[in-house]
C-alpha positions, 0 to 999 in steps of 0.5 A: 743277633737274635733269630726266631724259629717259628716252626709248625708240626706236622698234621696228628703228629702229637706222638711224634713231638711226645716220644722226641720231647726228652731229647729236644728237651736236652737239646734246648738245655745245652743251648741255654748252659750255652748262652745260645737260647733265650726262650722257647715253648710250644705253640698250642690248638685251641684245646691246648695240644702243643702244635708248633714251637717258638724258639728264640737264639742268639746267633752270629747270622742267618746260616749258623740260626739255620744249622742250629735249627736243624740240630733241634731232635724234633726237626731230625725226627720229621715233627715239623711241617715248616720252620721259618726262621726270622731275625728277631729285635726284642724290644719289650721286657728283655731282661737285662735291658 
């Protein structure tokens, strides 16, 4: 089952995001290598600065998805003000569909 992580950065946390980015990217690279990560990228402010993240993963259930979200170095560093995890149904433009 697919799950979308809708992550909102805390205000004025751009430096924390940038400082933690190498570990975050390495974490996502690891998920990608295992076939767990389906897509990911930042939400942007009107001026183009990253202000959150969208991560879509495949997990057995919501609890397993929460473990993946909590394991993200951004989450561990306290970057996010909120993380919402929602089941996701990829209907259009799904690779291999």
